[in-house]
ROMI-825651 format. One line per 10 residues: number of its first residue (from 0); their letters; for each residue z, x negated, y negated of N, C-alpha, C. Coordinates in steps of 0.02 Angstrom, whole numbers, plus 32768, in hexadecimal, padded with zeros to 4 digits. Layout:
! ROMI-825651
NUM> A> Z:X:Y:Z:X:Y:Z:X:Y ~ ...
END
This chain:
! ROMI-825651
0> GPQFGGYDPV> E8DA:4D5E:0904:E8FD:4D44:08CB:E922:4D04:08DC ~ E940:4CE6:08AB:E965:4CA8:08B6:E9A3:4CB2:08E1 ~ E9B3:4C80:0907:E9EE:4C82:0932:EA2D:4C7C:0908 ~ EA65:4C93:0923:EAA6:4C90:0902:EAA5:4CB3:08BD ~ EA7D:4CE8:08B9:EA7C:4D10:087C:EA63:4CE9:083F ~ EA3F:4CB3:084A:EA27:4C8A:0813:EA58:4C56:07FB ~ EA92:4C52:081C:EAC3:4C1E:080A:EAAF:4BDC:082B ~ EAC2:4BA6:080B:EAB3:4B63:0824:EAD8:4B57:0866 ~ EAB4:4B4A:089D:EAD4:4B43:08DE:EB03:4B06:08E3 ~ EAF6:4AD2:08BD:EB23:4A98:08BE:EB66:4AAC:08A0
10> DVARGVAFAG> EB64:4AD2:086A:EBA3:4AE9:084C:EBC4:4B1E:0878 ~ EB9D:4B4A:0897:EBB9:4B7B:08C5:EBDE:4B56:08FD ~ EBC1:4B20:0916:EBE1:4AF8:094B:EC24:4ADC:0934 ~ EC2C:4AD2:08F3:EC6B:4AB9:08D6:EC9A:4AF3:08C4 ~ EC83:4B30:08CE:ECAC:4B6A:08BF:ECA7:4B81:0877 ~ EC70:4B6F:0856:EC66:4B80:080F:EC26:4BA8:0808 ~ EC28:4BDE:07E1:EBEC:4C06:07D4:EBCD:4BEE:0793 ~ EB9B:4BC3:0798:EB78:4BA8:075E:EB30:4BC2:0761 ~ EB1C:4BE6:072E:EADA:4C06:072E:EAA2:4BD2:0733 ~ EA71:4BE2:075D:EA37:4BB8:0763:EA07:4BC3:072A
20> NPQIWLISEK> E9E0:4B90:071B:E9AD:4B93:06E6:E96A:4B9F:0709 ~ E946:4BD3:06F7:E906:4BE1:0718:E8D3:4BA9:0712 ~ E8DE:4B7A:06E5:E8B0:4B42:06DD:E8C2:4B07:070B ~ E8FD:4B0B:072B:E912:4AD5:0758:E91C:4AF4:079D ~ E8EA:4AEB:07C7:E8EA:4B0E:0807:E8CF:4AE2:083F ~ E8D7:4AFB:087C:E8BE:4AD8:08B7:E8B6:4B0C:08EE ~ E883:4B05:0916:E87A:4B31:0951:E88A:4B07:098E ~ E8B8:4B20:09B7:E8CB:4AFF:09F5:E8C9:4B33:0A2C ~ E8A4:4B25:0A62:E89D:4B53:0A9A:E889:4B99:0A82 ~ E858:4B9B:0A56:E83B:4BD9:0A3B:E86D:4C03:0A12
30> RLYLFGRAET> E8A2:4BE3:09FA:E8D3:4C07:09D1:E8D8:4BE4:098D ~ E8DE:4C0D:0959:E8E1:4BF4:0915:E929:4BE9:0900 ~ E936:4BAF:08E4:E978:4B9E:08C9:E971:4B8A:0880 ~ E99D:4BA4:0856:E99E:4B91:080F:E9D9:4B63:0804 ~ E9D1:4B34:07D6:EA05:4B03:07C7:EA15:4B02:077D ~ EA52:4AF3:076D:EA67:4AF0:0727:EA52:4AB0:0705 ~ EA4B:4A7B:072D:EA3B:4A39:0711:EA0C:4A15:0742 ~ E9E3:49E9:0729:E9B7:49C1:0754:E9DF:4998:0785 ~ EA1B:4981:0770:EA44:4958:079C:EA5A:497E:07DA ~ EA6A:49BE:07D3:EA7F:49E4:080D:EA43:49F4:083A
40> RDAFAAAPAT> EA09:49FE:081C:E9CD:4A07:0845:E9C0:49C9:086F ~ E9C7:498F:0851:E9BC:4950:0875:E9F0:4947:08AC ~ EA2F:4959:089E:EA63:4954:08D1:EA54:4983:090C ~ EA3C:49BE:08FD:EA28:49EE:0932:E9EF:49D1:095B ~ E9BD:49B6:0939:E982:499B:095C:E994:4962:098A ~ E9C8:493C:0979:E9DE:4903:09A1:EA02:4919:09E1 ~ EA23:4953:09DF:EA4B:4969:0A19:EA4E:49B5:0A1D ~ EA15:49D7:0A25:EA16:4A20:0A22:EA41:4A41:0A58 ~ EA42:4A27:0A94:EA69:4A46:0ACA:EAB4:4A45:0AB9 ~ EACB:4A0D:0A9F:EB12:4A07:0A8E:EB24:4A36:0A55
50> VLNDARKRWV> EAFB:4A37:0A20:EB08:4A62:09E7:EB08:4AAB:09FD ~ EAD6:4ABF:0A24:EAD0:4B05:0A38:EB09:4B1A:0A66 ~ EB1F:4AEE:0A92:EB57:4AFE:0ABD:EB96:4B0C:0A93 ~ EBA4:4AE1:0A63:EBDF:4AEB:0A38:EBD7:4B28:0A0B ~ EB9B:4B31:09F0:EB8F:4B6A:09C3:EB96:4BAC:09E7 ~ EB7C:4BB0:0A23:EB81:4BEF:0A49:EBC9:4BFF:0A59 ~ EBF2:4BCC:0A66:EC39:4BD7:0A74:EC5D:4BF5:0A38 ~ EC4A:4BDF:09FC:EC6D:4BF4:09BF:EC4F:4C31:099D ~ EC12:4C43:09AE:EBED:4C76:098A:EC0F:4CBA:098D ~ EC28:4CCE:09C7:EC48:4D10:09CD:EC83:4D15:099E
60> QLQQQLAR> ECAD:4CE1:099C:ECE7:4CE1:0970:ECD2:4CE2:0927 ~ EC9F:4CBB:0916:EC87:4CBB:08D1:EC6C:4CFF:08BC ~ EC47:4D20:08E9:EC2D:4D62:08D9:EC66:4D93:08CA ~ EC9C:4D8E:08F0:ECD5:4DBA:08E4:ECF3:4DAD:08A0 ~ ECF8:4D6D:088C:ED14:4D5C:084A:ECE6:4D75:0813 ~ ECA5:4D6F:081D:EC75:4D85:07E9:EC75:4DD0:07E1 ~ EC85:4DF4:0816:EC84:4E3D:0813:ECC0:4E5A:07EE ~ ECF2:4E32:07E1:ED2E:4E4B:07BE:ED23:4E56:0775
END
């Protein structure tokens, strides 16, 4: 399934849970990512390592907020 629960990884990296659109996606290193907007997909494609590093740092905290 999509990474980050289907949330846009660029927004996750900013600490925001923004739902990804199944029509706006990208596969990076055999993993599926959904994006809320084409602009965030393009930002991810330009610097995936940076986005993923920040998103992984914030994802645990965001998951806790979403579970409330």
